[in-house]
Each structure stands twice: as C-alpha cells, then as structure tokens.
C-alpha positions in Angstrom: -53.4 169.3 26.0 -53.6 169.5 21.4 -50.2 168.3 19.5 -49.7 170.5 16.0 -47.2 169.9 13.2 -47.5 170.6 9.5 -46.3 168.5 6.6 -46.3 168.5 3.3 -46.4 165.6 0.7 -44.1 163.3 2.8 -46.1 160.1 3.9 -43.0 158.5 4.8 -41.6 160.8 7.2 -45.4 161.5 8.6 -46.2 157.9 9.9 -42.8 158.3 11.5 -44.2 161.1 13.4 -47.5 159.7 14.6 -45.7 156.4 15.4 -43.8 158.2 17.9 -47.2 160.4 19.0 -48.9 157.1 19.5 -46.4 156.0 21.8 -46.6 159.0 25.0 -46.0 158.2 28.4 -48.7 160.9 28.8 -51.8 159.9 26.5 -54.6 163.1 27.3 -53.7 164.9 23.7 -55.0 165.4 20.3 -53.2 165.3 17.3 -53.7 168.6 15.4 -52.5 167.6 11.5 -51.5 170.9 10.1 -51.4 170.6 6.2 -50.0 172.6 3.7 -52.0 171.1 1.0 -50.5 167.0 0.5 -52.1 164.9 -1.8 -54.6 161.8 -1.8 -52.0 159.6 -0.4 -51.5 162.1 2.5 -55.1 162.0 3.9 -54.7 158.1 3.0 -52.0 157.6 5.5 -53.7 159.9 8.1 -57.2 157.7 7.8 -56.0 154.5 8.8 -52.9 155.9 10.8 -56.9 157.1 13.1 -58.0 154.0 13.2 -54.5 152.0 14.2 -53.7 154.5 17.1 -55.8 155.2 20.1 -55.0 158.9 19.9 -57.5 161.4 18.2 -56.4 163.0 15.4 -57.7 166.7 13.6 -56.5 167.0 10.0 -56.6 170.4 9.0 -56.2 170.3 4.9 -56.3 173.5 2.7 -55.1 173.7 -0.9 -51.8 173.5 -2.5 -50.7 177.5 -3.4 -47.5 176.9 -1.9 -45.7 177.3 1.1 -48.2 178.3 3.2 -47.0 177.3 6.8 -47.8 180.2 8.8 -51.2 180.3 7.4 -52.4 176.2 8.1 -50.7 176.6 11.5 -53.3 179.2 11.7 -55.9 177.2 11.4 -55.3 174.6 13.4 -54.8 176.5 16.0 -58.3 177.7 15.3 -58.9 173.8 15.1 -57.6 173.0 18.6 -60.1 172.0 21.3 -57.7 172.5 24.4 -56.2 175.5 26.1 -52.4 174.6 25.6 -50.6 174.0 22.8 -47.2 171.7 21.8 -45.6 172.9 18.7 -43.6 170.4 16.3 -43.5 169.3 12.9 -44.0 166.8 10.7 -40.4 165.8 10.5 -39.5 165.2 14.1 -40.2 161.6 15.8 -40.5 163.0 19.8 -39.4 160.2 22.3 -42.0 158.7 24.5 -42.1 161.7 27.3 -42.2 164.7 25.1 -45.5 165.3 25.8 -45.6 164.6 29.4 -42.8 167.1 29.5 -44.0 169.6 27.8 -47.5 169.3 30.3 -44.7 169.2 33.2 -42.8 172.5 32.6 -45.9 174.5 31.3 -46.6 177.6 33.1 -48.8 180.1 33.5 -47.2 183.6 31.5 -44.6 182.0 29.7 -44.2 179.8 26.7 -41.9 176.4 26.4 -39.1 176.6 24.4 -36.9 173.3 23.5 -34.5 172.0 21.0 -33.8 168.9 18.7 -31.2 166.8 17.4 -30.6 166.9 13.5 -30.3 162.9 11.8 -28.4 162.3 8.7 -30.9 161.3 5.5 -29.2 157.1 5.7 -30.2 157.2 9.5 -33.5 159.0 8.8 -34.2 156.6 6.0 -33.5 153.3 7.8 -35.5 154.1 11.6 -38.6 151.7 11.3 -41.8 151.8 13.1 -40.8 149.4 15.4 -37.7 151.4 16.7 -40.1 154.0 16.6 -42.3 151.5 19.3 -39.4 150.3 21.1 -37.2 153.6 21.6 -34.3 152.1 20.1 -33.9 155.0 17.6 -33.8 157.3 20.8 -30.6 154.8 22.0 -27.1 156.4 21.3 -25.6 153.5 21.2 -27.8 152.0 18.4 -27.6 154.9 16.2 -24.0 154.9 16.8 -23.7 151.4 15.7 -25.9 153.3 12.7 -23.5 155.6 11.9 -24.6 158.1 13.8 -20.5 160.5 14.8 -19.5 161.1 18.6 -20.4 165.3 19.1 -21.1 167.0 21.8 -24.5 167.6 20.8 -25.0 164.1 21.9 -25.4 164.8 25.0 -29.0 165.6 24.1 -29.4 161.9 24.9 -29.4 161.8 28.4 -32.1 161.3 30.3 -30.6 162.8 33.9 -32.9 165.2 35.4 -29.9 167.2 37.2 -27.7 167.2 33.9 -30.9 168.5 31.9 -32.0 171.1 33.9 -27.8 172.3 34.5 -27.1 172.2 30.7 -30.8 174.5 30.1 -29.1 176.8 32.7 -25.7 177.0 31.4 -26.5 176.7 27.6 -25.9 180.1 26.0 -28.3 179.8 23.5 -31.0 182.5 23.9 -35.0 180.6 24.5 -36.9 181.1 21.4 -40.1 180.3 19.9 -38.6 176.3 18.1 -40.8 175.0 15.7 -39.5 171.9 16.0 -39.9 171.8 20.0 -42.3 174.1 21.3 -45.9 174.9 23.6 -47.5 177.7 25.0 -51.3 178.7 26.0 -53.6 179.0 23.0 -55.1 182.5 25.0 -51.4 183.3 24.7 -51.3 182.9 20.8 -54.7 184.4 19.8 -54.2 187.8 22.0 -51.2 187.8 19.7 -53.4 187.0 16.4 -51.0 183.7 16.2 -48.9 183.7 13.2 -47.4 186.6 10.7 -48.7 184.9 7.2 -47.2 187.0 5.3 -43.8 185.0 6.5 -42.3 181.8 5.0 -39.0 179.5 5.2 -36.7 181.3 7.5 -37.5 182.3 11.0 -41.6 182.4 11.1 -42.1 180.8 14.6 -38.6 183.1 16.0 -40.9 185.8 14.9 -44.3 184.8 17.0 -41.6 184.3 19.9 -40.3 187.7 19.4 -44.1 188.9 19.8 -44.9 187.0 22.6 -42.0 188.4 23.9 -42.9 191.3 23.7 -46.9 191.0 25.0 -44.9 189.7 28.3 -44.9 186.3 27.8 -40.9 184.3 28.7 -39.8 181.9 27.8 -38.0 178.4 29.4 -35.4 177.1 28.2 -35.9 173.2 28.1 -33.5 172.6 25.2 -31.6 169.8 27.2 -35.4 167.6 29.0 -37.4 167.2 25.3 -36.3 165.6 22.2 -37.1 164.8 19.1 -35.0 163.5 16.2 -35.8 165.9 13.4 -35.0 163.6 9.8 -33.3 165.0 7.1 -35.4 166.3 4.3 -34.4 168.7 0.9 -35.7 172.1 0.7 -36.0 173.3 -2.3 -38.6 176.0 -0.6 -35.9 177.4 1.2 -35.0 181.2 -1.5 -32.9 184.3 -0.3 -35.7 186.2 -1.3 -38.3 184.6 1.2 -35.5 184.9 4.1 -34.9 188.4 3.3 -38.3 189.1 3.5 -39.0 187.4 6.6 -35.7 188.7 8.4 -37.7 192.5 7.6 -40.7 191.8 8.9 -38.7 190.0 12.5 -36.9 193.7 12.3 -39.9 195.0 12.4 -40.9 193.5 15.4 -38.4 194.2 17.3 -37.5 197.8 16.3 -41.9 198.2 17.4 -42.1 196.1 20.1 -45.2 194.8 18.3 -47.3 192.5 19.8 -49.5 191.2 17.5 -50.1 191.1 13.7 -52.5 192.6 11.1 -51.7 189.5 9.1 -52.8 186.3 11.5 -56.0 184.8 12.2 -57.7 187.8 12.4 -57.2 190.0 9.4 
C-alpha cells in the first residue's frame, strides 16, 4: 500500500502528519509526499524524518508554479510502487488505525470514501508530536479540555465498530472521492488518467471520483470508520475564479459521462 499526500511550505503541519503515519498499527506501506514546489526547509525536514521513522518515504517535488496540486498528485501516483493508494493531505493527522482500516475495507471494483474532523487553529497548533505518538489528540475528553466545543460531529471519535457501520449506512452524505481521506486501486486511477491538471483549488478530488464512478467503480462509505484530524490553516489560493473554473469542468464530466481526462497523467 502507498499513502499519498500533498504539501506546500507547511513544515509544522507536515511533521505532525508524518509522525501520525509513523505510529500506524499496520506498518507495511510507503509514504509518498507530493510536494508542490516547497522551499528547502521542507526537504530538510523530510530528509531528517526519513532517518527517524521506519516507514519508507518517497519525496516527489516539482518547481513552484502556483497551485499545481493536481499535477504533483499525478506524479505521486506514477511514483508509487504498490497496487493500492490511500490519499490524504499534508494537514491531516491520521489516527493510528487509519491505514489498517483502508486495507480492511478495500475491495476490487470500489473506492473508499472517508471523512475528517476539522480542528480550530489554537488546538491545531498546540498538538505536539508526543500527543500524536500517544494518540492523546484523538481522545475527545482531552480535546474538550483544550477548548473543543460539543457538537454532533464529535461522534466521529467513536471507535465502536457497530456504531461506525450504522452511521456509515444512514449518513445522507453521498460517498465521493475526498482528498483528505480516500483510497483506491492504482490500476483504476490510471484507467481514468488520474487528476485533471487543469483544475486548481475547489473540487479536483470530487471530479476524479465522478470519473471513477462513470468508469464503473463504486464508492464505499467509511466516513465514520477512519478518522483524521484536519489542522486549520489559511487558504490564500482559494479564489472564486478557480472554483468556478473547476465547477465547469465537473459539470462537463457529469453531463458527458466522462471516464477519461485528456489533461491527466498521459497528455
């Protein structure tokens, strides 16, 4: 298995995420960091962590040319050396059973659709590497002691299998390819030509999932089974122009039942 996530000049968050993957209950996987043109300090961090943790890390980088996340994710897909790919983001700390559950639920002819729990900035910053190693940051009472408010979404911290299964079944949220928490077979991603590289911020993950469905790959909802903590951060790259452009591409994918993009891995 391969775990793929993107990053850009976010060393503080990136280290937390890598530490999260270093303490997984299932260890037989590789990490592929899709680096959208980060500075040298990001490479220095990755080089240090390659030595400190026992999970192999592949660092895929290209020069900074604005928001080119779709392009670097395609390069990461090509660089992967396994047949099953788990996708998350460089701002999402995985719970220690994250990879194990993606392995457990994977199924031929399907992709997995998970969710995330978004933290406020103050809690995002105070989580230490030790809090991740001990999994203290996934303890709801600990989070509440740090200021997390009560909310129905807090049920995502539940680890009871039958409750998770029940919630996955009844949730009105449609399973889709969620870039923070999704996985699928490499052969299926190659068959639809990966991410559409015309797309910038705003739904490029969903569009990929829509082409997978058009290709005949069915989604499986694991929204309440797998958990990652989405750390807060500013999004200066989120523009109305890019979002509208992506909406138009997604609309074409739906209306034309597209299974392939001419703007993906193979040009």
